[in-house]
N, CA and C atoms as a LAMMPS dump frame, in Angstrom:
ITEM: TIMESTEP
0
ITEM: NUMBER OF ATOMS
189
ITEM: BOX BOUNDS ff ff ff
-5.0000000000000000e+02 5.0000000000000000e+02
-5.0000000000000000e+02 5.0000000000000000e+02
-5.0000000000000000e+02 5.0000000000000000e+02
ITEM: ATOMS id mol type element x y z
1 1 1 N 0.842 -1.17 0
2 1 2 C 0 0 0
3 1 3 C 0.895 1.243 0
4 2 1 N 0.554 2.205 -0.805
5 2 2 C 1.342 3.434 -0.917
6 2 3 C 1.079 4.34 0.28
7 3 1 N 2.114 5.074 0.671
8 3 2 C 1.957 6.001 1.787
9 3 3 C 1.176 7.228 1.334
10 4 1 N 0.618 7.936 2.29
11 4 2 C -0.136 9.154 1.966
12 4 3 C 0.775 10.21 1.368
13 5 1 N 2.018 10.267 1.849
14 5 2 C 2.972 11.229 1.31
15 5 3 C 3.248 10.928 -0.165
16 6 1 N 3.395 9.649 -0.502
17 6 2 C 3.639 9.271 -1.897
18 6 3 C 2.441 9.624 -2.771
19 7 1 N 1.235 9.382 -2.273
20 7 2 C 0.034 9.708 -3.042
21 7 3 C -0.07 11.205 -3.302
22 8 1 N 0.248 12.007 -2.292
23 8 2 C 0.18 13.458 -2.466
24 8 3 C 1.215 13.939 -3.469
25 9 1 N 2.439 13.428 -3.357
26 9 2 C 3.475 13.834 -4.303
27 9 3 C 3.098 13.451 -5.72
28 10 1 N 2.545 12.274 -5.884
29 10 2 C 2.149 11.822 -7.214
30 10 3 C 0.988 12.662 -7.762
31 11 1 N 0.102 13.082 -6.872
32 11 2 C -1.071 13.837 -7.297
33 11 3 C -0.746 15.289 -7.634
34 12 1 N 0.198 15.898 -6.916
35 12 2 C 0.439 17.329 -7.064
36 12 3 C 1.787 17.694 -7.676
37 13 1 N 2.782 16.857 -7.527
38 13 2 C 4.131 17.202 -7.984
39 13 3 C 4.169 17.323 -9.501
40 14 1 N 4.742 18.416 -9.977
41 14 2 C 4.885 18.617 -11.408
42 14 3 C 3.654 19.161 -12.103
43 15 1 N 2.608 19.437 -11.357
44 15 2 C 1.381 19.96 -11.945
45 15 3 C 1.209 21.417 -11.556
46 16 1 N 0.573 22.153 -12.433
47 16 2 C 0.32 23.566 -12.164
48 16 3 C -0.938 23.681 -11.321
49 17 1 N -0.835 24.422 -10.227
50 17 2 C -1.972 24.607 -9.332
51 17 3 C -2.679 25.903 -9.701
52 18 1 N -3.991 25.826 -9.882
53 18 2 C -4.82 26.99 -10.186
54 18 3 C -5.718 27.262 -8.988
55 19 1 N -5.964 28.521 -8.717
56 19 2 C -6.774 28.91 -7.568
57 19 3 C -8.265 28.692 -7.806
58 20 1 N -8.737 28.923 -9.039
59 20 2 C -10.165 28.795 -9.335
60 20 3 C -10.389 27.865 -10.513
61 21 1 N -11.607 27.376 -10.62
62 21 2 C -11.985 26.5 -11.728
63 21 3 C -11.909 27.258 -13.049
64 22 1 N -12.222 28.544 -13.049
65 22 2 C -12.18 29.342 -14.27
66 22 3 C -10.753 29.457 -14.803
67 23 1 N -9.788 29.648 -13.908
68 23 2 C -8.389 29.694 -14.333
69 23 3 C -7.957 28.362 -14.93
70 24 1 N -8.366 27.278 -14.309
71 24 2 C -8.004 25.954 -14.805
72 24 3 C -8.65 25.678 -16.159
73 25 1 N -9.893 26.092 -16.344
74 25 2 C -10.567 25.889 -17.63
75 25 3 C -9.903 26.698 -18.731
76 26 1 N -9.403 27.875 -18.391
77 26 2 C -8.719 28.698 -19.389
78 26 3 C -7.413 28.05 -19.841
79 27 1 N -6.767 27.291 -18.975
80 27 2 C -5.502 26.648 -19.302
81 27 3 C -5.668 25.234 -19.857
82 28 1 N -6.851 24.662 -19.75
83 28 2 C -7.083 23.288 -20.229
84 28 3 C -7.018 23.253 -21.75
85 29 1 N -6.325 22.232 -22.282
86 29 2 C -6.223 22.077 -23.735
87 29 3 C -5.95 20.608 -24.066
88 30 1 N -6.086 20.268 -25.322
89 30 2 C -5.807 18.926 -25.835
90 30 3 C -6.557 17.834 -25.083
91 31 1 N -7.815 18.048 -24.82
92 31 2 C -8.632 17.016 -24.193
93 31 3 C -8.513 16.927 -22.686
94 32 1 N -7.822 17.869 -22.056
95 32 2 C -7.712 17.831 -20.601
96 32 3 C -8.909 18.509 -19.963
97 33 1 N -9.194 18.1 -18.738
98 33 2 C -10.303 18.661 -17.995
99 33 3 C -9.818 19.104 -16.628
100 34 1 N -10.299 20.232 -16.139
101 34 2 C -9.91 20.662 -14.795
102 34 3 C -10.625 19.826 -13.732
103 35 1 N -9.95 19.6 -12.612
104 35 2 C -10.535 18.865 -11.5
105 35 3 C -9.981 19.422 -10.189
106 36 1 N -10.751 19.278 -9.143
107 36 2 C -10.324 19.754 -7.823
108 36 3 C -9.426 18.697 -7.187
109 37 1 N -8.282 19.123 -6.696
110 37 2 C -7.321 18.225 -6.067
111 37 3 C -7.704 18.025 -4.604
112 38 1 N -7.867 16.78 -4.167
113 38 2 C -8.231 16.551 -2.764
114 38 3 C -7.086 16.807 -1.789
115 39 1 N -5.861 16.91 -2.286
116 39 2 C -4.715 17.086 -1.407
117 39 3 C -4.396 18.561 -1.161
118 40 1 N -4.287 19.358 -2.241
119 40 2 C -3.886 20.761 -2.07
120 40 3 C -5.069 21.715 -2.074
121 41 1 N -6.245 21.25 -2.493
122 41 2 C -7.423 22.107 -2.5
123 41 3 C -7.514 23.015 -3.708
124 42 1 N -6.517 22.974 -4.582
125 42 2 C -6.529 23.781 -5.799
126 42 3 C -7.117 22.991 -6.958
127 43 1 N -6.879 23.472 -8.155
128 43 2 C -7.378 22.809 -9.36
129 43 3 C -6.204 22.465 -10.268
130 44 1 N -6.242 21.29 -10.854
131 44 2 C -5.248 20.838 -11.822
132 44 3 C -5.984 20.474 -13.105
133 45 1 N -5.247 20.341 -14.204
134 45 2 C -5.81 19.882 -15.465
135 45 3 C -5.248 18.5 -15.774
136 46 1 N -6.113 17.594 -16.195
137 46 2 C -5.668 16.244 -16.514
138 46 3 C -6.624 15.579 -17.479
139 47 1 N -6.202 14.43 -17.989
140 47 2 C -7.044 13.678 -18.913
141 47 3 C -8.125 12.928 -18.138
142 48 1 N -9.306 12.795 -18.719
143 48 2 C -10.374 12.048 -18.054
144 48 3 C -10.049 10.555 -18.006
145 49 1 N -10.725 9.826 -17.152
146 49 2 C -10.514 8.379 -17.034
147 49 3 C -10.828 7.69 -18.35
148 50 1 N -10.008 6.736 -18.718
149 50 2 C -10.217 5.992 -19.956
150 50 3 C -9.692 6.685 -21.192
151 51 1 N -8.978 7.791 -21.041
152 51 2 C -8.488 8.553 -22.182
153 51 3 C -7.5 7.741 -23.006
154 52 1 N -6.595 7.024 -22.349
155 52 2 C -5.579 6.257 -23.059
156 52 3 C -6.165 5.06 -23.798
157 53 1 N -7.29 4.555 -23.337
158 53 2 C -7.92 3.407 -23.981
159 53 3 C -8.42 3.752 -25.38
160 54 1 N -8.665 5.023 -25.648
161 54 2 C -9.142 5.431 -26.965
162 54 3 C -8.076 5.219 -28.03
163 55 1 N -6.816 5.189 -27.633
164 55 2 C -5.717 5.119 -28.579
165 55 3 C -5.064 3.745 -28.626
166 56 1 N -5.782 2.708 -28.239
167 56 2 C -5.233 1.363 -28.29
168 56 3 C -5.852 0.586 -29.438
169 57 1 N -5.04 -0.269 -30.04
170 57 2 C -5.531 -1.155 -31.081
171 57 3 C -6.346 -2.272 -30.436
172 58 1 N -7.127 -2.987 -31.2
173 58 2 C -7.935 -4.074 -30.628
174 58 3 C -7.101 -5.149 -29.919
175 59 1 N -5.838 -5.35 -30.335
176 59 2 C -5.019 -6.365 -29.678
177 59 3 C -4.332 -5.854 -28.424
178 60 1 N -4.601 -4.604 -28.006
179 60 2 C -4.06 -4.062 -26.777
180 60 3 C -2.826 -3.219 -26.953
181 61 1 N -2.252 -3.177 -28.154
182 61 2 C -1.073 -2.352 -28.374
183 61 3 C -1.49 -0.924 -28.674
184 62 1 N -0.551 -0.02 -28.412
185 62 2 C -0.811 1.386 -28.707
186 62 3 C -0.442 1.69 -30.133
187 63 1 N -1.03 2.722 -30.695
188 63 2 C -0.737 3.138 -32.058
189 63 3 C 0.645 3.698 -32.173
């Protein structure tokens, strides 16, 4: 089981933190969606769940 510190670092490290949802929506691009981070309380932009599955071939390999 991962530690809480590891989960927080993975969730927030390297991502841009936005104060409001409007700021995050203005920066969202290429299919990303803003979401509220449960760790820092700010907003980040990321791909929705299942995004990578859209780009897989029927045999499971990526394009």
